[in-house]
C-alpha positions as CSV (number, residue, x, y, z in Angstrom):
1,M,-0.5,-16.9,6.3
2,S,1.5,-17.1,3.2
3,C,4.0,-14.5,1.8
4,K,4.6,-13.7,-1.6
5,E,8.0,-12.3,-2.8
6,T,9.2,-11.0,-6.2
7,R,12.2,-9.1,-7.3
8,A,11.9,-5.5,-8.8
9,F,14.2,-3.0,-10.6
10,V,14.3,0.5,-9.2
11,D,13.7,2.2,-12.5
12,R,13.8,5.9,-11.2
13,I,13.1,8.2,-8.2
14,E,10.9,11.0,-9.1
15,G,11.2,13.3,-6.0
16,T,9.9,11.3,-2.9
17,I,8.5,8.6,-5.1
18,A,10.4,5.2,-6.1
19,V,9.3,3.8,-9.5
20,L,9.9,0.1,-9.5
21,R,9.3,-2.5,-12.4
22,A,8.3,-6.0,-11.4
23,D,6.9,-8.7,-13.3
24,G,5.9,-6.3,-16.3
25,A,4.0,-3.9,-13.8
26,T,4.9,-0.5,-12.5
27,I,4.9,-0.1,-8.7
28,E,5.1,3.4,-7.3
29,L,6.1,3.8,-3.5
30,P,7.7,6.2,-1.2
31,A,11.3,6.4,-1.8
32,A,11.9,6.4,2.0
33,M,10.7,2.7,2.0
34,L,13.6,1.6,-0.2
35,P,16.5,-0.2,1.8
36,E,19.7,1.6,2.7
37,G,21.7,1.7,-0.4
38,A,18.9,1.0,-3.0
39,G,18.5,3.6,-5.7
40,E,18.1,3.9,-9.4
41,G,19.4,0.9,-11.1
42,T,19.4,-1.5,-8.3
43,W,17.2,-4.6,-7.6
44,V,15.3,-5.1,-4.5
45,A,13.2,-7.9,-3.1
46,I,9.5,-7.2,-2.3
47,S,7.7,-9.3,0.1
48,I,3.9,-8.8,0.7
49,A,2.0,-10.8,3.4
50,P,-1.4,-10.2,4.9
51,I,-1.3,-8.8,8.5
52,A,-3.9,-8.1,11.2
53,V,-6.0,-4.9,10.9
54,P,-4.1,-2.1,12.7
55,E,-5.8,-0.8,15.8
56,E,-6.1,2.7,14.1
57,A,-7.9,1.2,11.0
58,A,-10.0,-1.0,13.2
59,A,-11.5,2.1,15.1
60,G,-12.3,3.6,11.6
61,E,-14.1,0.3,10.5
62,T,-16.0,0.3,13.7
63,L,-17.1,3.9,13.0
64,R,-18.0,3.3,9.5
65,A,-20.2,0.2,10.4
66,K,-22.0,2.0,12.9
67,L,-22.9,5.1,10.6
68,G,-23.7,2.7,7.9
69,A,-26.2,0.7,10.1
70,D,-28.6,3.7,10.0
71,D,-28.2,4.4,6.5
72,D,-31.2,3.1,4.3
73,G,-29.2,4.0,1.0
74,G,-31.6,6.9,0.2
75,D,-31.1,10.7,-0.4
76,F,-30.3,12.7,2.8
77,K,-31.3,16.5,3.6
78,L,-28.9,19.2,4.7
């Protein structure tokens, strides 16, 4: 699996949300995800790589598939 990496500028922190600027785009993420010492006016590296489906998400996907198997796509009655 390949990993993509870019640099981002921490533009501002609004409450618990950090607003970053990277490659002309705005990225919002929880400020708690910023590395220690990073804050408004600092640059950070962002790496993105695909991962295996987390176990808790896999259980939801299994249930969704099971429920969808019986769905004919039509209206339902309450």
